[in-house]
C-alpha positions, 0 to 999 in steps of 0.5 A: 499499500502506498505511503500516504502524506498528511494532507495541508490546506493553509499558509499563513503570509504577508502581515498586513499594515493597517486594515481596510474597509470592505463591502460586506458579502452579499446574502446570495454569497452566504447562502452559496456557502452554506449549501457547500457547507451542508455536506461537510459532516458526512464527507469528513466521515467518508474522506480521511485527511490524507486521501491523496497519495503524493506517491507516482503510481504506474500510468495516468489511468491508474493516477486517476482510478487511485484518486476516484477510489480514494475520494469516493467521486467519479472524475466528471461526475457533480456530488455535494456541490463538486465537480473533479475533472482531469486532463493531460497533455505531452510535451512538445518535444520527446526529449527531457534533456532539451534545454527548453524542457522546463518550458514545454512543461509549462505549456503541456500543462496550459494546453491540459487545462484548456483542453479540459476546459474546452471539453467541459464547456462543449459537453455542458454548453455545447451545440452540435450540427451534424451532416451526413452525405451518401452517395451511391452510383453503379454502372451495369451496364453490357457496354460500360467498358467501352470508350468512344473513339478518341477525339484528340482536340477534346481529350486535350481541351478536357485537361489532364497531364502536361503532355495533353496540354501541349498537344492542345497548343500544338493543335492550332499550329500549322502540321508543318510547324508542329515539331518546331513550334514545340521545340521552341517552347522547350519541349524534348524531341522524343515528347513531341513524336510521342504523346498519350490521352487518357480517357476515363469513367466511373463504373462505380461509387459508394461513399458515406461521409459524416461531418460534425461540428460543435461549438460553444462560449461560456465563462468559467470561474473557480477552477482549480487543480488539486493535484498535477503529475509530470510522468513519462508515456509510452506510445508506439513503442516510443516515449515522451513527458506529459503533464496530467492534471486533476482539477476541481470546481465547487461552490467554494471555489466559485464563491471565492473566485467571484470574491477576490474579483470584487475584492471583498471578504469571503464567506468561504473558510477552511482548517488554518495551517502553517505555510511549511506545510504547503511549500516544498521544504527543498529546492529540489521539490519545486521541480515537482509543482507546476499551476495553481492550488487552493488553500487557507491561510492562518485565519481560515480565510482562502487563498491561492498559490501560483507556481509559474515555471520555465527553463533556461536554454544556457549556452556554453559560450555565454558570459556569467552577466549574459547567463544571469540575465537570461535566468532573470528573463525566465523568471519574469516569464514564469511570474507572468504565467503564475499570475496568469492562472490566478486571474484566470481562476477568478473568471475565463470566457472561452470559445471553442469549435471542433469539426470532425469528418469521418467517412469512406470512399469505394469507387471503380474507374476504367481508363483508356490510354491511347498512345499518339504517335506523330499526331496519329493514335496508336496503341490502346491500353485499358485498366481498372482502378479501384479506390477504397479509403477511409477519411478521419479528420478533426480540427480543433480551435478556441480561445480563452480570455480573462481579465482581472487586477492582480492586487492581492498578489505577491511573489513568495519564492523565486528559485532555479534548479538544475534536474537530472538530465541538466536542465535549468529550471526556473520557477516563481511562487506568486500567492493571492491572500487577504493579508496582502490585499490589506497591505496593498489597500493600506499602501495605496491609502497612505499614499493618498493620504488616509491614516490606519484609523480611517481603514478599520475593516476586514481582511542522451537518453533522457531519463525520465523526470516522473514527479507529482506535486505535493498534496495541500488538500483534502476533500472538504477544502472544496 
């Protein structure tokens, strides 16, 4: 049996300098939280605090099955006001020793999260248009293999090979000047002397094509990963790395998303925890983390931790100053990714479409090729051609847009470390807390000349780098 890691769900962060008077939560917010908390006793009894193991498992499918068993809820089904989702995306390359591997991991996480949201939006809010085209033709005539006499001028006019086109052009020339005129056009002498005309007709055709178009537009609030996992995946006798995500959306997380978007106190509460129980104990531990986390601070108020990461493709010829600058720039990218995850949690508008096309083609054609030698019909060859093809195409497109204020967020940690393959990873941890919101409000108020009393208020072959993020939640956190 896997050894279970005790789960924590909160953090104490920056101390607020002063207090800030904020608007009181609306009655609807209070009602939503009460509904979410109604099943807490039952869930607590059914789910131990250490329900999510930190140890990696053999495969993506096993990982999901283990989660469902331990949490007692099927991924994709709604229960007790919460829904769990799962998604996976492979990195763009197949080499964990690529200097850009860290960036590829970040992009795979973004792809997994986008696909997860797109699938949910399409399933629950999408519209589908389906069109099927069926065609059948069968020539059973006694003369089905017979062709009309070759009409050179008509055959060439109908189009075809380059020789036919040249021959069509030559028909308007005087016979005596035929060879010389074509030669002037750059046609080789052997092609001038011998050409061919192809005749073709369809004897049998049986086709089916089905096109399905799905589209949707919807907003999504409060989607937050419970755990992420980086692991190798094998297919077609080859291996690559993948990022997998199990995320949750609940009445609690949606309510908190609304609250932080409006910069107001939240009625959502949880068990207070210490920061050392949330953040990795050492630098190497940050290699396991990617994406967003939902937790509670020392006062039991909800907060967010966002792990942004990328990599630095160091070049041997760089000077020390150039390498430092590259690392700083990479950390700025990582910080933007982390901050974007927080803003997307508040509210994301998603527009997606998916077009699927499947079908098959079964045809039989008769061909007659007539050789033209010095302008006169010569040898005639007849052949049969059978076509049997299966068509299978899919086109997906979409865009997501999120806009929100960063007030309440702050950088908690900057890190850089080399993995087992020598790739330099860099990252930034950004937190959103009510302590930092109070702090930012106090700073702004001070700049406006207000006093603290006026502000009373709320609150080679590369080795596989298989990793699982630190578990900080139990089911009741959501």
